[in-house]
Backbone bond lengths (Angstrom), bond angles and torsions (degrees), N, CA, C in turn:
res aa  C-N    CA-C-N  psi(-1)  N-CA   C-N-CA  omega(-1)  CA-C   N-CA-C  phi
1 X - - - 1.479 - - 1.535 108.58 -
2 X 1.359 115.14 126.26 1.459 117.86 -178.73 1.527 111.37 -75.81
3 X 1.321 114.68 172.30 1.464 120.75 -174.97 1.523 112.02 -62.15
4 X 1.359 116.87 -39.13 1.466 119.92 -179.00 1.514 112.46 -63.09
5 X 1.333 117.51 -44.78 1.455 120.90 179.80 1.524 111.38 -68.30
6 X 1.330 116.13 -33.45 1.460 120.23 177.96 1.529 110.58 -65.33
7 X 1.325 117.37 -43.71 1.462 121.30 177.70 1.527 110.81 -64.21
8 X 1.334 116.10 -41.77 1.464 119.84 179.34 1.521 111.14 -62.23
9 X 1.323 117.33 -43.19 1.462 121.33 178.82 1.525 111.17 -64.67
10 X 1.341 116.02 -39.29 1.464 120.14 -179.78 1.527 111.16 -62.98
11 X 1.341 116.84 -49.11 1.463 120.02 -177.51 1.527 111.67 -71.66
12 X 1.331 117.38 -30.65 1.460 119.63 174.44 1.524 110.36 -64.73
13 X 1.330 115.81 -43.48 1.456 119.57 176.94 1.520 111.95 -63.80
14 X 1.338 116.54 -37.52 1.463 121.24 178.63 1.524 110.94 -64.90
15 X 1.340 116.19 -40.89 1.466 119.99 178.25 1.524 111.30 -65.26
16 X 1.323 116.50 -44.13 1.466 120.06 179.24 1.521 111.23 -63.67
17 X 1.338 116.65 -37.78 1.462 120.82 177.80 1.531 110.93 -65.39
18 X 1.337 116.41 -40.12 1.471 120.97 178.53 1.526 110.62 -64.61
19 X 1.343 116.34 -42.83 1.466 120.58 177.58 1.524 110.32 -61.70
20 X 1.321 116.18 -41.00 1.459 120.80 179.31 1.523 111.55 -62.03
21 X 1.343 116.64 -39.32 1.466 120.56 178.98 1.531 110.33 -64.63
22 X 1.338 116.37 -45.39 1.466 120.40 -178.20 1.526 111.06 -64.77
23 X 1.324 116.10 -51.10 1.469 120.55 -178.78 1.523 110.65 -65.11
24 X 1.329 116.20 -40.45 1.456 119.77 179.08 1.525 112.64 -64.25
25 X 1.335 116.18 -40.23 1.468 120.11 178.08 1.518 110.86 -63.75
26 X 1.343 116.36 -43.84 1.468 120.67 178.60 1.520 110.57 -61.55
27 X 1.318 116.22 -44.39 1.465 120.49 179.84 1.525 110.92 -64.16
28 X 1.329 117.17 -40.92 1.464 121.12 -179.03 1.529 111.02 -65.36
29 X 1.341 116.55 -42.72 1.464 120.20 179.44 1.520 110.69 -62.28
30 X 1.331 116.07 -48.27 1.464 120.00 -179.65 1.528 111.20 -62.86
31 X 1.334 116.94 -39.31 1.461 120.15 -178.91 1.522 111.20 -62.76
32 X 1.349 116.37 -47.94 1.464 120.33 -178.99 1.532 111.02 -63.90
33 X 1.332 116.26 -46.17 1.467 120.01 -176.97 1.526 110.80 -65.88
34 X 1.327 116.85 -42.43 1.464 119.83 -178.59 1.526 111.21 -68.10
35 X 1.335 117.45 -46.81 1.467 120.51 -177.23 1.525 111.75 -64.02
36 X 1.331 116.66 -36.27 1.460 119.43 -176.89 1.532 113.05 -91.56
37 X 1.338 116.60 -24.34 1.456 118.63 -175.67 1.506 115.90 -100.83
38 X 1.327 117.09 -30.41 1.463 120.27 -174.94 1.527 113.35 -60.34
39 X 1.350 119.57 -39.01 1.469 118.80 178.12 1.530 113.55 -61.26
40 X 1.329 117.63 -27.13 1.467 120.38 -178.48 1.523 112.70 -90.30
41 X 1.336 117.18 -10.15 1.457 120.81 -177.37 1.518 110.28 -76.90
42 X 1.328 115.95 132.41 1.460 121.33 -179.91 1.520 109.91 -149.35
43 X 1.319 115.59 167.91 1.468 120.49 178.39 1.518 110.74 -62.53
44 X 1.333 116.88 -41.28 1.470 120.19 -178.72 1.527 111.63 -64.11
45 X 1.327 116.92 -31.42 1.460 120.22 179.51 1.524 110.85 -67.35
46 X 1.319 117.33 -31.84 1.464 121.52 -178.64 1.520 112.08 -87.27
47 X 1.317 117.70 -27.57 1.465 121.47 -171.78 1.528 114.15 -104.41
48 X 1.338 118.25 -3.39 1.458 120.71 -177.58 1.524 111.02 -121.18
49 X 1.314 115.08 152.10 1.464 120.66 171.33 1.536 108.47 -88.24
50 X 1.325 118.37 163.28 1.470 119.45 -179.30 1.526 112.24 -60.82
51 X 1.312 115.39 134.23 1.467 121.08 174.87 1.522 109.22 -94.45
52 X 1.307 116.21 178.70 1.453 119.64 177.60 1.521 111.50 -61.99
53 X 1.298 116.92 126.05 1.452 120.86 -179.74 1.515 114.65 83.85
54 X 1.345 116.78 15.03 1.472 119.53 -179.66 1.526 111.00 -60.13
55 X 1.319 117.12 -40.71 1.460 120.77 -178.73 1.531 112.39 -80.80
56 X 1.332 114.63 5.82 1.462 120.68 172.39 1.523 110.80 -109.39
57 X 1.350 114.97 6.80 1.460 119.62 176.70 1.511 114.33 100.92
58 X 1.347 117.14 7.65 1.463 119.23 -178.63 1.527 111.32 -91.77
59 X 1.342 117.65 -164.61 1.460 122.68 -170.64 1.526 112.44 -70.96
60 X 1.330 113.94 164.01 1.456 121.06 176.50 1.514 111.51 129.23
61 X 1.322 115.58 -176.28 1.459 120.71 -178.43 1.519 111.55 -150.71
62 X 1.313 115.44 -163.36 1.466 121.22 -176.02 1.534 111.43 -123.18
63 X 1.321 116.28 29.34 1.467 119.41 178.54 1.520 110.73 -58.25
64 X 1.328 116.54 -36.54 1.472 120.30 178.87 1.527 111.46 -59.65
65 X 1.340 117.07 -39.46 1.460 120.93 -179.21 1.530 111.30 -73.66
66 X 1.330 117.12 -37.28 1.467 120.68 179.34 1.524 110.18 -64.59
67 X 1.343 116.20 -50.59 1.466 120.57 -179.69 1.523 110.38 -65.63
68 X 1.326 117.18 -41.23 1.457 120.63 179.37 1.518 112.32 -61.88
69 X 1.326 117.19 -40.70 1.472 120.82 178.07 1.516 111.05 -62.88
70 X 1.331 116.62 -42.10 1.470 120.43 179.69 1.528 110.92 -66.32
71 X 1.325 116.91 -41.40 1.468 120.94 177.53 1.528 110.40 -60.89
72 X 1.316 115.95 -49.37 1.463 120.82 -175.34 1.531 111.22 -66.96
73 X 1.331 116.36 -47.46 1.462 119.87 -178.99 1.524 111.51 -66.84
74 X 1.334 116.76 -40.24 1.463 120.08 179.29 1.515 112.59 -65.07
75 X 1.339 116.59 -46.13 1.461 120.20 -179.96 1.517 112.76 -64.93
76 X 1.330 116.74 -43.24 1.463 119.73 -178.76 1.530 111.54 -69.76
77 X 1.332 117.54 -36.72 1.468 120.24 177.66 1.516 111.01 -65.10
78 X 1.332 117.11 -41.37 1.463 120.90 178.57 1.520 111.03 -62.29
79 X 1.325 117.00 -45.90 1.466 120.49 178.42 1.529 111.34 -63.50
80 X 1.329 116.14 -40.04 1.467 120.13 179.95 1.530 111.25 -64.14
81 X 1.331 117.58 -36.48 1.472 121.00 177.27 1.523 110.22 -62.75
82 X 1.332 116.26 -45.29 1.467 121.06 -177.40 1.528 112.01 -62.55
83 X 1.329 117.03 -27.19 1.460 120.85 179.37 1.529 111.37 -94.33
84 X 1.316 117.31 -43.56 1.468 121.96 -171.67 1.518 113.06 -71.49
85 X 1.328 117.66 -41.58 1.468 120.30 -176.11 1.530 112.20 -61.84
86 X 1.338 119.79 -49.13 1.471 118.72 176.83 1.531 113.15 -61.55
87 X 1.347 117.07 -38.31 1.462 119.64 179.62 1.521 110.45 -63.36
88 X 1.336 116.92 -46.99 1.462 120.96 -178.57 1.522 111.21 -63.44
89 X 1.324 117.22 -41.20 1.470 120.54 178.07 1.525 111.22 -64.74
90 X 1.315 116.63 -41.71 1.471 120.01 -179.02 1.532 110.86 -65.89
91 X 1.335 115.72 -43.56 1.470 118.93 179.51 1.517 110.84 -60.31
92 X 1.321 115.94 -47.24 1.462 119.80 -172.30 1.523 113.19 -78.12
93 X 1.334 116.60 -42.03 1.465 119.56 -171.49 1.529 113.74 -93.65
94 X 1.313 117.53 -28.22 1.465 119.66 -174.69 1.531 112.93 -107.13
95 X 1.325 117.30 -34.27 1.466 119.76 179.62 1.517 112.41 -90.99
96 X 1.347 115.50 -33.25 1.460 119.66 176.63 1.517 112.28 61.44
97 X 1.346 116.03 -122.62 1.465 121.18 -177.42 1.527 112.62 -99.83
98 X 1.307 117.10 17.96 1.465 120.57 179.24 1.530 110.70 -64.66
99 X 1.311 115.84 154.85 1.469 120.61 -178.80 1.521 111.96 -60.28
100 X 1.327 115.62 -36.65 1.461 119.25 -178.87 1.527 110.83 -63.50
101 X 1.342 117.22 -32.15 1.463 120.88 177.82 1.523 110.54 -65.45
102 X 1.331 115.95 -43.86 1.461 119.87 178.21 1.520 111.43 -65.56
103 X 1.329 116.45 -35.97 1.466 120.33 177.36 1.528 110.95 -65.85
104 X 1.332 116.39 -41.27 1.470 120.01 178.09 1.523 110.51 -63.90
105 X 1.335 116.44 -42.53 1.469 119.85 178.48 1.526 111.05 -62.61
106 X 1.325 116.80 -41.23 1.458 120.59 177.85 1.522 110.76 -62.97
107 X 1.317 115.78 -42.21 1.472 120.19 179.18 1.524 110.98 -62.64
108 X 1.325 116.35 -41.44 1.462 120.41 178.39 1.523 111.35 -65.42
109 X 1.328 116.60 -38.10 1.463 120.45 177.89 1.526 110.91 -64.43
110 X 1.339 116.28 -39.27 1.466 120.20 177.65 1.523 110.24 -65.44
111 X 1.336 116.51 -43.69 1.462 120.75 178.47 1.523 111.40 -63.49
112 X 1.332 116.10 -34.83 1.462 121.01 178.31 1.529 110.74 -62.29
113 X 1.322 115.94 -35.61 1.459 120.01 -176.42 1.518 115.17 -82.36
114 X 1.332 117.47 -8.55 1.468 119.85 179.47 1.525 109.79 -72.63
115 X 1.324 119.06 131.14 1.479 121.00 178.68 1.523 111.35 -58.91
116 X 1.318 116.21 145.04 1.466 120.43 -176.01 1.526 112.35 -64.44
117 X 1.342 117.88 -26.13 1.465 120.07 178.82 1.521 110.82 -64.00
118 X 1.339 117.35 -28.92 1.462 121.05 177.83 1.530 109.69 -67.81
119 X 1.340 116.40 -40.94 1.465 119.44 175.00 1.523 110.23 -61.67
120 X 1.334 116.37 -38.44 1.456 119.90 178.03 1.515 112.16 -63.79
121 X 1.332 116.05 -41.95 1.463 119.90 178.78 1.526 111.15 -65.92
122 X 1.339 116.09 -39.21 1.462 120.88 178.69 1.533 110.92 -62.46
123 X 1.341 116.07 -48.54 1.468 120.31 179.73 1.528 110.83 -65.49
124 X 1.337 116.38 -36.04 1.460 120.15 179.11 1.526 111.05 -63.39
125 X 1.330 116.53 -39.55 1.467 120.97 178.66 1.525 110.69 -62.13
126 X 1.325 116.21 -44.94 1.468 120.18 178.52 1.522 110.44 -65.53
127 X 1.330 116.12 -42.43 1.461 121.27 -178.74 1.524 111.10 -60.39
128 X 1.320 116.38 -43.61 1.465 120.37 179.75 1.520 110.98 -68.19
129 X 1.334 116.98 -39.43 1.466 119.72 179.72 1.528 111.66 -64.82
130 X 1.313 116.87 -28.33 1.467 121.26 177.24 1.524 112.11 -89.22
131 X 1.339 115.62 0.91 1.473 122.16 179.04 1.528 111.70 58.37
132 X 1.318 115.11 44.00 1.453 121.06 176.84 1.520 108.65 -113.10
133 X 1.313 116.00 156.13 1.463 120.32 -178.59 1.530 110.84 -98.93
134 X 1.322 114.96 165.90 1.464 120.27 178.64 1.528 109.85 -60.95
135 X 1.336 115.89 137.51 1.463 119.82 -176.03 1.519 110.39 -159.83
136 X 1.314 114.96 172.90 1.456 121.51 176.44 1.520 110.81 -59.21
137 X 1.329 117.27 -38.95 1.463 121.42 -179.84 1.521 111.55 -59.66
138 X 1.341 116.86 -48.05 1.463 119.62 -178.52 1.518 111.52 -71.29
139 X 1.314 117.08 -29.33 1.455 119.72 173.48 1.519 111.26 -64.87
140 X 1.329 116.54 -43.09 1.467 121.22 177.94 1.528 110.68 -63.02
141 X 1.331 116.76 -44.48 1.470 120.94 -179.88 1.526 110.44 -60.80
142 X 1.323 116.40 -44.00 1.467 120.55 -178.01 1.527 111.52 -64.38
143 X 1.324 116.52 -47.84 1.466 120.00 -179.37 1.525 110.60 -65.72
144 X 1.325 116.82 -35.67 1.465 120.46 177.79 1.521 110.91 -60.75
145 X 1.326 116.62 -39.16 1.464 120.79 -178.16 1.524 112.45 -59.98
146 X 1.343 117.03 -41.50 1.461 116.74 -178.88 1.526 112.71 -89.32
147 X 1.344 117.46 -9.93 1.465 119.68 174.09 1.526 112.01 -81.71
148 X 1.325 117.11 -30.21 1.468 120.72 -175.52 1.531 112.61 -56.94
149 X 1.342 120.27 -51.35 1.478 118.04 179.19 1.522 112.93 -64.29
150 X 1.328 117.64 -35.77 1.466 120.68 179.07 1.516 110.72 -63.84
151 X 1.326 116.02 -49.96 1.458 121.11 -176.50 1.526 111.58 -69.96
152 X 1.323 116.75 -39.42 1.466 120.18 -178.94 1.519 111.55 -63.53
153 X 1.330 117.01 -46.01 1.467 119.95 -179.58 1.518 111.51 -66.76
154 X 1.337 116.34 -36.70 1.462 119.46 177.89 1.533 110.58 -64.37
155 X 1.334 116.70 -44.06 1.457 120.44 178.61 1.521 111.80 -66.95
156 X 1.314 116.54 -37.62 1.463 120.93 178.39 1.528 110.56 -59.74
157 X 1.319 116.86 -43.54 1.471 120.62 178.66 1.523 110.99 -67.22
158 X 1.327 116.41 -34.02 1.469 120.35 178.51 1.524 110.77 -66.12
159 X 1.331 117.02 -41.78 1.465 120.86 -179.08 1.539 111.42 -65.04
160 X 1.335 116.43 -27.54 1.463 119.45 177.96 1.523 111.96 -66.18
161 X 1.331 116.22 -21.11 1.457 120.81 -177.07 1.528 112.96 -87.21
162 X 1.333 117.38 -6.56 1.468 120.55 178.00 1.528 108.70 -70.87
163 X 1.339 118.87 124.91 1.476 121.06 -177.52 1.526 112.32 -59.69
164 X 1.310 116.79 135.03 1.454 121.74 179.70 1.526 111.36 -62.45
165 X 1.334 116.89 -32.05 1.461 120.56 -177.88 1.532 111.88 -64.08
166 X 1.326 116.25 -28.78 1.467 119.61 178.79 1.525 109.82 -67.79
167 X 1.341 116.81 -43.92 1.465 119.90 178.76 1.532 111.03 -67.08
168 X 1.322 116.36 -39.44 1.467 119.96 178.84 1.523 111.38 -63.52
169 X 1.320 116.97 -37.85 1.464 120.84 177.26 1.523 110.85 -64.88
170 X 1.333 115.63 -37.92 1.462 119.83 178.80 1.528 110.91 -65.62
171 X 1.345 116.67 -43.13 1.460 120.31 178.10 1.526 111.05 -65.15
172 X 1.323 116.73 -36.53 1.468 120.72 -179.50 1.521 111.89 -65.55
173 X 1.324 116.78 -27.14 1.465 120.98 178.64 1.525 112.32 -85.66
174 X 1.321 116.80 1.90 1.465 120.58 175.61 1.509 115.24 96.86
175 X 1.312 118.28 9.24 1.468 120.60 179.67 1.526 110.16 -73.98
176 X 1.298 116.14 146.48 1.460 120.96 174.80 1.527 109.15 -79.63
177 X 1.330 115.38 169.46 1.464 118.78 179.05 1.524 110.67 -62.03
178 X 1.340 117.29 -42.10 1.457 120.91 -179.69 1.524 111.14 -62.67
179 X 1.330 116.91 -42.51 1.464 120.41 178.69 1.530 110.73 -65.30
180 X 1.309 117.09 -38.93 1.466 121.08 179.00 1.515 111.11 -65.01
181 X 1.324 115.45 -43.32 1.464 119.79 -179.83 1.531 110.88 -65.79
182 X 1.342 116.00 -45.96 1.463 120.52 -174.01 1.524 113.08 -73.34
183 X 1.331 117.09 -38.23 1.464 120.15 -171.80 1.520 114.65 -105.26
184 X 1.317 117.92 -22.93 1.465 120.61 -176.22 1.524 111.54 -108.13
185 X 1.334 116.21 -58.11 1.467 120.38 -175.81 1.529 110.84 -62.55
186 X 1.341 116.21 -48.03 1.463 120.06 -178.86 1.519 111.32 -62.40
187 X 1.320 116.69 -40.01 1.469 120.21 179.85 1.525 111.22 -66.79
188 X 1.328 116.50 -40.85 1.461 120.07 178.91 1.525 111.85 -66.28
189 X 1.315 115.89 -33.32 1.469 120.20 -178.01 1.524 112.89 -90.53
190 X 1.331 117.33 4.33 1.462 121.12 -173.93 1.526 114.18 -55.84
191 X 1.350 120.39 -43.29 1.478 118.51 178.21 1.518 112.74 -57.84
192 X 1.322 117.48 -43.54 1.462 120.82 179.40 1.513 112.17 -69.13
193 X 1.334 116.94 -36.21 1.465 120.43 178.53 1.522 110.56 -64.07
194 X 1.336 116.21 -45.24 1.465 120.52 178.93 1.530 110.48 -61.35
195 X 1.320 116.60 -41.95 1.461 120.36 178.03 1.526 111.21 -61.65
196 X 1.336 116.91 -44.87 1.467 121.23 179.39 1.525 111.41 -61.63
197 X 1.327 116.28 -40.28 1.467 120.44 -178.47 1.524 110.98 -67.54
198 X 1.336 117.19 -46.73 1.460 120.09 -177.45 1.524 111.95 -68.55
199 X 1.324 116.87 -37.10 1.465 119.48 176.86 1.528 110.78 -67.89
200 X 1.334 117.16 -36.17 1.458 120.81 175.79 1.526 110.94 -65.16
201 X 1.333 115.96 -37.34 1.463 120.43 176.84 1.531 110.11 -61.98
202 X 1.337 116.14 -43.60 1.454 119.64 177.40 1.512 112.33 -63.67
203 X 1.334 116.54 -36.44 1.469 120.84 176.43 1.519 110.70 -65.66
204 X 1.333 116.23 -39.73 1.466 120.42 -178.12 1.520 111.81 -69.11
205 X 1.326 116.64 -39.64 1.468 119.45 -175.09 1.520 112.05 -72.48
206 X 1.347 116.56 -19.63 1.450 119.42 -178.06 1.509 115.55 -100.72
207 X 1.323 117.89 3.92 1.465 119.66 -176.81 1.527 110.81 -91.20
208 X 1.309 115.01 136.20 1.466 120.27 179.22 1.518 112.36 -115.78
209 X 1.343 116.05 -35.61 1.465 119.85 -172.00 1.524 112.47 -62.52
210 X 1.340 117.09 -42.41 1.465 119.59 -173.84 1.520 113.02 -69.64
211 X 1.340 117.77 -28.93 1.467 120.44 -175.54 1.525 112.48 -99.78
212 X 1.319 116.25 -0.42 1.467 119.64 -178.42 1.524 111.46 -59.82
213 X 1.347 116.98 -36.02 1.459 121.71 -177.03 1.518 113.51 -98.58
214 X 1.329 117.28 -17.82 1.476 119.24 -169.73 1.524 115.11 -112.34
215 X 1.337 117.97 -26.01 1.468 119.86 -176.65 1.520 112.24 -94.35
216 X 1.340 116.17 -19.46 1.454 119.23 -177.13 1.516 111.47 74.31
217 X 1.317 116.38 -158.38 1.466 121.56 176.10 1.518 107.79 -160.13
218 X 1.322 116.04 140.94 1.457 120.97 -179.13 1.514 109.84 -149.87
219 X 1.319 116.28 154.07 1.467 120.74 177.56 1.523 112.72 -88.34
220 X 1.327 116.69 0.66 1.464 120.92 -179.85 1.521 110.60 -115.41
221 X 1.314 115.63 164.57 1.464 121.45 178.51 1.529 108.35 -82.18
222 X 1.328 119.37 129.95 1.476 120.47 -178.55 1.522 111.89 -64.19
223 X 1.323 115.12 139.68 1.471 120.95 179.55 1.518 112.44 -104.27
224 X 1.317 117.41 -9.49 1.459 121.41 177.67 1.516 108.85 -151.40
225 X 1.324 115.83 170.96 1.464 121.06 179.50 1.516 112.56 -67.44
226 X 1.320 117.60 -16.76 1.457 120.83 -175.51 1.533 112.78 -98.83
227 X 1.333 116.58 6.49 1.458 120.92 175.59 1.526 109.46 -92.21
228 X 1.331 117.99 148.09 1.472 119.41 174.05 1.520 110.01 -65.34
229 X 1.315 116.57 159.79 1.461 120.46 -174.68 1.529 109.75 -138.21
230 X 1.321 115.45 143.02 1.464 121.02 174.70 1.522 109.20 -95.09
231 X 1.313 117.05 151.48 1.461 121.47 176.34 1.532 109.12 -131.92
232 X 1.313 116.08 158.12 1.461 120.26 -178.57 1.530 113.22 -61.37
233 X 1.351 119.57 -44.31 1.470 118.05 178.16 1.529 112.94 -59.34
234 X 1.345 116.61 -39.85 1.461 119.06 178.74 1.519 111.05 -70.94
235 X 1.341 117.45 -33.12 1.468 120.78 176.10 1.531 110.04 -61.85
236 X 1.330 116.00 -42.60 1.463 120.49 176.57 1.531 110.23 -61.19
237 X 1.325 115.77 -45.14 1.469 121.33 -178.13 1.524 111.58 -60.88
238 X 1.336 116.88 -48.05 1.461 120.15 -176.46 1.530 111.68 -71.55
239 X 1.321 117.77 -34.03 1.464 120.12 179.56 1.533 111.61 -71.61
240 X 1.324 116.15 -37.07 1.464 119.02 176.89 1.523 111.69 -68.18
241 X 1.330 116.66 -23.09 1.460 120.90 -178.45 1.511 114.48 -79.84
242 X 1.335 117.60 -5.24 1.462 119.82 179.62 1.533 110.09 -86.98
243 X 1.328 118.14 156.10 1.471 120.36 179.69 1.531 113.19 -86.66
244 X 1.330 118.11 4.79 1.455 121.15 -175.31 1.532 110.20 -95.10
245 X 1.325 118.31 121.87 1.473 121.39 -176.81 1.524 113.65 -58.47
246 X 1.351 117.62 -38.05 1.462 119.63 -178.72 1.528 111.63 -66.94
247 X 1.343 116.62 -33.18 1.464 119.88 177.67 1.529 109.94 -73.77
248 X 1.310 117.09 -38.48 1.463 120.66 176.31 1.533 111.08 -62.52
249 X 1.329 116.13 -35.32 1.468 120.46 176.96 1.533 109.96 -65.75
250 X 1.325 116.24 -36.73 1.468 119.96 176.01 1.524 110.83 -64.95
251 X 1.318 117.02 -30.42 1.461 120.11 177.75 1.525 110.32 -62.12
252 X 1.326 116.47 -41.03 1.466 119.79 177.34 1.526 111.08 -67.98
253 X 1.325 116.89 -33.77 1.463 120.16 175.45 1.531 110.26 -65.69
254 X 1.331 116.47 -39.71 1.467 120.60 176.42 1.521 110.28 -64.51
255 X 1.338 116.12 -40.41 1.456 120.08 176.69 1.519 111.91 -63.25
256 X 1.317 116.80 -36.80 1.465 121.03 177.29 1.528 110.82 -62.78
257 X 1.338 117.00 -43.75 1.464 120.87 177.27 1.528 111.06 -62.51
258 X 1.329 116.12 -39.18 1.465 120.32 178.87 1.525 110.76 -64.64
259 X 1.319 117.08 -42.15 1.464 120.99 177.25 1.524 111.17 -62.20
260 X 1.320 116.28 -40.86 1.472 120.49 179.11 1.523 110.57 -62.40
261 X 1.340 116.71 -43.34 1.464 120.23 179.46 1.530 111.35 -63.58
262 X 1.322 116.90 -44.75 1.468 120.64 -179.52 1.524 110.46 -64.38
263 X 1.332 116.66 -42.45 1.462 120.25 178.25 1.520 111.61 -65.05
264 X 1.332 115.95 -37.77 1.466 120.10 179.56 1.523 111.07 -59.99
265 X 1.330 116.45 -46.10 1.455 119.29 -178.57 1.526 112.01 -73.65
266 X 1.322 117.63 -28.56 1.459 120.18 175.00 1.526 110.63 -67.11
267 X 1.331 116.26 -44.76 1.470 120.41 178.65 1.523 110.24 -67.70
268 X 1.349 116.10 -39.06 1.467 119.76 179.07 1.515 111.37 -62.06
269 X 1.334 116.86 -34.77 1.466 119.86 178.89 1.525 110.69 -65.49
270 X 1.335 117.42 -38.66 1.460 120.85 178.71 1.534 110.88 -66.97
271 X 1.332 115.45 -44.92 1.467 119.77 -178.93 1.524 110.93 -64.85
272 X 1.336 116.15 -43.17 1.468 120.57 -179.60 1.525 110.97 -64.17
273 X 1.331 116.57 -40.16 1.459 120.13 179.34 1.525 110.89 -60.98
274 X 1.336 116.64 -43.20 1.464 120.05 179.09 1.532 110.97 -66.58
275 X 1.333 116.15 -35.95 1.458 119.95 -179.31 1.519 111.68 -65.92
276 X 1.331 116.94 -40.81 1.465 120.66 -177.76 1.525 113.27 -83.62
277 X 1.327 117.27 -6.72 1.463 120.34 178.80 1.530 111.84 -63.36
278 X 1.344 117.47 -24.54 1.468 119.91 -178.59 1.523 112.43 -68.82
279 X 1.335 116.73 -14.71 1.461 120.27 179.13 1.523 112.79 -91.99
280 X 1.327 116.62 -1.31 1.463 119.54 -176.00 1.515 111.54 -101.10
281 X 1.331 114.15 160.04 1.452 122.22 178.41 1.524 108.21 -117.20
282 X 1.293 117.41 128.21 1.463 120.45 -178.94 1.518 110.37 -108.74
């Protein structure tokens, strides 16, 4: 066997081994969570808020955490879209290959790599200085902060995939740059934008560290932005922290629900991307 075939076999084996690790890890996580959590999962757990003594093994559910997670992830994703989309369009369409564009991309990459707990500490410092308490609003603000670099960079890469000939055709028909960006580029990049948004939503709904200090925790469903909010990751954390086996089993059931939600939005992003592909020109 010559050197080229030997290298090819080595890297092929390395790729297969890497795939095995990823798939095996996913299978192991699902197996543990399902085996330990499924027996504790019930309709009442999904449809009820915690009752008195829930964390001591008595009646109740985690409806407050499910609804709170959806509120927090939905609000932060919406805010992140309003900020990220204009930034990504400006970087790609107006700055182009300018040095400032590369600097902005580098800054976003650095922000992407900062642990979410740091964003939580930053927001907590501001919250305390303003003499405000933990609430859904501050949870949304915190999650939005770490979603912006993720979503912006994802959208920026998507815009790079828009064919140049499509923009040139738009300019040839007399469209302005703003009209081309708003009606042509955005439409062509729509499958990737939808994917970035849904994946960001899944990232937001599964984060616990950033909201530990800013969102608070409550056994009730928030009625306003200024009420504290429970989330599924924090519900898992607090239930695992109890010494009662039945409550710890509920933590795995909560984790199972969280995995289902994240998988749902991941699959939805793939389906949505394929659906919107019919509007694009290659």
